[in-house]
C-alpha positions as CSV (number, residue, x, y, z in Angstrom):
1,X,64.8,4.1,-91.3
2,X,62.8,7.1,-92.2
3,X,59.0,7.2,-91.9
4,X,57.0,10.0,-93.5
5,X,54.3,11.7,-91.5
6,X,50.9,12.7,-93.0
7,X,52.2,16.3,-93.2
8,X,55.2,15.2,-95.3
9,X,57.7,15.5,-92.5
10,X,60.3,12.8,-92.3
11,X,60.8,11.1,-88.9
12,X,63.9,8.9,-88.5
13,X,63.9,5.9,-86.2
14,X,67.3,5.4,-84.6
15,X,66.6,2.0,-83.3
16,X,63.8,-0.6,-82.8
17,X,61.8,-0.7,-79.6
18,X,63.4,-2.8,-76.9
19,X,61.2,-5.2,-74.9
20,X,59.2,-3.0,-72.5
21,X,59.3,-3.9,-68.8
22,X,56.3,-4.0,-66.4
23,X,55.5,-0.5,-65.2
24,X,56.8,1.2,-68.4
25,X,54.5,3.8,-70.0
26,X,54.2,3.7,-73.8
27,X,52.8,6.9,-75.4
28,X,50.9,6.1,-78.6
29,X,50.9,9.2,-80.8
30,X,48.4,9.2,-83.6
31,X,47.4,11.9,-86.1
32,X,44.4,12.0,-88.4
33,X,42.5,8.7,-89.1
34,X,44.5,6.6,-86.7
35,X,42.1,3.6,-87.2
36,X,43.2,3.5,-90.9
37,X,46.6,2.2,-89.7
38,X,45.4,0.0,-86.9
39,X,46.5,-3.3,-88.4
40,X,45.6,-6.6,-86.6
41,X,49.3,-7.0,-85.8
42,X,49.5,-3.6,-84.2
43,X,46.3,-4.2,-82.2
44,X,47.7,-7.6,-81.0
45,X,51.0,-6.0,-79.9
46,X,49.2,-3.3,-78.0
47,X,46.9,-5.8,-76.3
48,X,49.9,-8.0,-75.4
49,X,51.7,-5.0,-73.8
50,X,48.5,-4.2,-71.9
51,X,48.4,-7.7,-70.5
52,X,52.1,-7.4,-69.6
53,X,51.2,-4.4,-67.4
54,X,52.7,-1.8,-69.7
55,X,50.7,1.4,-69.4
56,X,49.4,2.7,-72.7
57,X,48.7,6.4,-73.0
């Protein structure tokens, strides 16, 4: 579904993320105040990906 960016722009997600394979690079794009949206669930997911050898950039 649609997600609204901080500048009011609507961004549509066409599908959910599929499981990421070892060696994949995931770009984490954050705007202003990214820590405001860093929920425990998001942090857990990113840490799990890191342990699974997914490169976070």
